[in-house]
N, C-alpha and C positions, 0 to 999 in steps of 0.2 A: 724320395722323389716319387711322384705319381706317374705310373706308366699306364697309359690307356690303350687297350687293344679292342675296345668296343664298349658301349655304354654299360653293358652288364658284366664286363670283365675287368673293370678298373681295379687295380691293387694300389694300396697306399703304404708307403714306408714311413714309419713313425720313429721319432727320436726315442732314446732310452727313457721312457716315461716310468714314473712310479705311480702305483695306485694303492690307496689305503682306504678301507671302509670307514665311513663317517656316519654313525647312526645306522638306522635300518634301511633308509631309502636313498642314501647318497654315497658318493665315492670321491675321495680327494685325489685328484690326478695332477701331475706336474712334472716339470723337467728339472732334475736336481742340478744340472749344470748351469742353468740360467736362474734358478731360484724362483721360478714362476709356478704358482700352484692355484688351482681353481677347484671348486666343488661342483660336481655334475650329478644328475640323476643316475641311479644305479644302472639303468639301461644303457647309458653312455659307456659305463665300464664294460658292459657286455660287448658293445660294438668294438671298443678298443682291443679287448682280448681276442675277438675274432680277427681283426685286422692284423694283430701281432702274429697270429697263426698263419697268415698269408691268404686269408679269405678275400675274395673280391668284395666290392661294395654291395653288390647284389646278394652275395652269400651272407655278408654281415647283416644286411637288412632283414633277411629271412630269419637269422638267429635272433635278432633283436625283436622282431615281430612275435616270434614264438615265446620269448621271455615276457614281453609287455602285454601280449594279447591284443595288439593293435599295430597298424603300420607305423614304421619309424622312418623319418626322412634322413637317411644316412648321408647322402651327398651334402645336404645342408650342414650336418654335424661335422663332416670332414672339412668343410669350408671354415667352420668355427675353429677347429683344431689348427688349421693353417694360419688363421688370423692370430692365434695365440703363439705361433711359432713351434708347435708340437710336431709338425711334419718334417721329415728328413729330406730337405731339398737342397742340401749342399751349403747351407748358410753357416756362417761362423757364429758360435754361441758364446755370449758373454753374460756374466751374472748381472741381474737387474740391480741398479743402484738403489740402496735403501737408506743411505746417509749421504750428506753433502761431501764428506771426505771419507773415502773407503778404498780398501784394497781391491785390485782388479781380479785376483785369483783366489780360489779356495785353497786353504792350507791343510796339508795332510802329511807333514814331515815326521810325525810321531806314529809309531806302530800301534795298532789297536790293542795288541796283547800287552804292550808296555804299560798302558794307563788303566786297563780294566780292573786291576786289583784296587785301585784308588776309588772305585765307584761301585764296589760290591756291597753286600749287606753289612759286612763287618765294618767297612769304611764309613758307610752312612750312619751306622750306630755310633761310631766315634764322633762324627760331625754333630750328631744330635746331642751327644753327651757334652760336647764342648759348648754348645749353645745353652744348654740347661745350666752348666757350671757358671758361665758368664752372667746369666740372668740372676742366679743365686748369689753370686759375688756382689753384684750391685745392690741386691735387696738386703742382704745381711751385713754388708760392709759398705755403706753409702759413701764413705770417704774415698773409695776407689773410683767412684763416678767422676769422669773428667770435668775439670773446671776450665772452660775455654780461655778465661782471662789469664791463667797461669800455665796450665798443662799444654797449651798449644805452642809454647816456646821452649825449645830445648836448652837455650842459653839465656843468660840475663839480658843480653843485648836484644831488645825487642825487634829491631830492624833485621838483624841477622837471623833471629829465630823465625821471623815471618818468611824469610827467603829459604831457610832450611825446610820449612813446612811444605814448600812446593814440590821438591823431589820426593819427599816422604809420601805425600798424597799421590804422586804419579806412580810410584812403585806399588803402593797399595792398590791402586786402580788396575795396574797392569796384572798383578797377581789375581785379582778378582776376574778379570776378563779371560786370563789364561785358564782359569778353572772351567769356564764355560766351554772353551775350545777343547780342553783335555777330556771333558765329559762327553762331548760330541764325538771325539775320536774313539772313545771307549765303545761307542755304538757303530764304529766304522764310518762315521759321517765326517764331513769337512765343514769348516767355518772360515770366516774372514773378519777382520777388524775394521772399525770405522769410527768417525767422530761426528757427533750431532750436537744439537742445541735443545735445551729444555727450559722453557720460560726465560728466567733471567740468567741462566747458567750457560756460558759460552761453550766450554769444552766438556762434552759428555761422551766418554768413550763407550763403545758398544761392540758386541760381538754378533755378527749376522749368523743366526742359527736357523736360517730358512730351511735347510735340509732336514730339520727335525720333522717336517711334514711328510717325510718318506717312511716314518716309522709309526706304529700304533700310538694312540694317545697316552697310554700308561707309561710308555718308554720315554716320553718327552720331558717328564718332570725332572729327571736327573740332571741333564744339561742345563735346564732352566734354573735350577736351584744350586748348581755347582759353585757359582761365584760366592753366594752367601755361605755355602758349606765351608769353603776355604777361609772366608772371613771369620767364621765362628772359631776355627782353629787358631787363626792369627790374632784373635781377640782373647781367647781363653788362655793361651800360653803366657803372654805378658801379664795378664791379670793374675795368673797363678804366681808368677815371680813377684809381682808387686804385693800380693797377699803375704808372701813370706817376709818381704821387707816391712810391710805395715804391721805385722804381728811381732816383729822383732826376732824372727827366726834367723834372718840373714841380714847382715849389715853390708849392703851393697854400696858401691861408689855413687855419689850424688848424680853424676852425669848419666850413669846407666838408668837410674830411677827416672830421671827427666826424659830420657829417650823413650823408655817404656810408657810413661804417662802420655807423651805426645803421640806415640803410635796408637795407644788405646783411644785417644781422642779422635784421631783420623779414622780408625776402623769403625768405631761406634757411630760417628757422624755419617759415614758412607752406608753402613748397614741400615740405619734408620731412613736414609734417603731411598733405599731400595724398597722400603715398605710403602712408599707413596705410589699407589697404583695409578693415580690420576696423572702421573708423569711418564707413563709407559715404561716403568722400571721392570725388574725381573719378576716381581710378584704380580704385576699387571699381565705379563705373559703367562704366568701360572694360572691366573684367574681366567683368561681367555681360553686356555686349553681346557680347564675344568668345566667351563660353561658351554664349550663347543661353539664358541663364537667364531665368526669369519672376519669381521671388520668392526669391532665394537667401538673403536675410537671414532671412526668416521660416522657411524650411526648415532652415537651419543652426541657428536657435534651437531648433526642435523636436528636431533631432537631438542637440543638446547636452543638452537636458532628458532625452531618452531614455537618453543615455550615463550620466547620474547618477541614473537611475530616478525622474525627477520628471515624466514625461510622462503626462497623464491620458488618458481614453478619447477625448475630443474631439480632443486633439492627435494621438493615434495615427491616428484616422480622417483627419484633415487631412493628415498625413504620407503616408498610404497613397495619397492622391489627388494628391500633389505631382507636378509635371512631372519627367520623367526627367532633364532637364538639371540641374535644381536638386538632385535627389538625388545625382547623380554628383559635382557640385561640392561639395555639402554634406558629403560624406564626409571631405574634407580641409579645407574652408574653416571648418568648425566648430572645428577645432583652431587654425587661424590666429586666429580670434576669441578662443579661449580664451587663447592666448599673447599676444594683443594688449595686454592690461593690462601685461605686462612690457615690451613695446616702448614703450608710451606712457610708462611710468615712466622708461625710459632716455632717451627724447626730452626729457621734462620735466627730468630730471636734468642733461642737457647744456645745454639752451637756456633753461630757466626758473629752475631752482634757483639758479644763481649770481646771476642778476639779483635774484631774491627775497631772497637772503641779503644783498646789498648794500643793498637798500631797507629791509629789516627791521632791519638793524644800524644804519643811519643813523637810522631812526625811533626805535629804542630809546634812543639817546643823547639825543635831543631830548625824548622823552616823559618821561624821567627828570627833566627840569627842572621839571615840574609845570605846571598850567594858568595860572599867573601869568605865564609866559614865552610870548611870541608864537610862539617856535619850536615849542612844544608843539602848538599848534593847526595850524600848517602841517604838521607831521609827521603829526598825526592825519588831516588831510584827504588827504594823499598816500597814507598807508597804507590808508585806507578805499577810495579809488579803485582802488588796486592789488588789494586783497584781495576786494572785492565780487564780481568774476566767479568767484572760487573758493568763497567762502562760500555764495553763493546756490544754486549747483548742489548742494552738499552738503546744504543744508537742504531743497531740493526733493526730492532723492533719498530723504532720511530720511522726508519726509512721504509720498511715494509708497509706500515700503516699509511704513510704519505703516498706510496705507490697505489694502494687500494683506493684511496680517496681520489687520486688523479684518474684512475681507470673508471671510477663511477662517474666522475665529471665528464 
């Protein structure tokens, strides 16, 4: 709360803000509770530090002027902090929504000391070894590479196999996201889970790691890569077992081999998805952190619009004020995004299309029997479960496009 006892004696109460140096001339300041972070000039950090010590606005202005070598408008800066919600004025703080469906609270139920051993140097060496082993297994034993037309189905009944794949994929995704959260807890940070949409994919689970901005850049990579690290383990272990089976060292039951093959298919498909930086995946976050970007996605969007002469005056002004790191990266990342549709189609063609072809062919045979046959309804159910995640995004995209056209009209 701001207490004014005179124009030169105003003191300002700030929320528990974090400040992390970003480069030589900037400071990343934000409120961990709300998940709102902004980059400000270094002199702004000097003002905040002075205000934290209980300095009046006049005293903070004097400190800032000494640092900058010129007068600093501290009252205006305080107004900016107020607009960002960084002043403690008795308001209720809630995390900023970053996904359409998202938890309202940060999760911190696991103790930091409990998960730290899983993200130390020894653990990361093991994760790297698992990734190298998986790659070597696919290179030197190509038969272990999953065939979606067969390995996606645990059982011979294609309809039942397609339904079993849904919970398997959900469990795999949950473990991946829990890896992000556990790694964040190893740094003493909190996270929350949400659901978003990417291109034609309706349900994309994500972990809000906004609080990573409270730690230095080099410490952010662990939580960002933790999901893929666990994926590497959960890919390498079944691959090692299948390697024993494939080489005749172990005669395992056929059902176990089928389950392992399906799990490998699920994990490899998901890991390759995470490599698609143009879909704001884990490696996109790693890229942004490494390049020191602030809003690469938005800036690259504006640059794409400018390239096709669809950028309006407001977008031009926004692009002119963009951070230099975003502009530098945006010059090439916009074309990565532009070509991303081709890469996504290739990924879908290799991993999803064969599976879809088998399911749809199986369904067509049974739907032709008519509703009087029980197989008709079973095929209809399986097909609906399979196609819904693809039909709904298309419908939502069409509705959004129609709304934009209506708004322009």
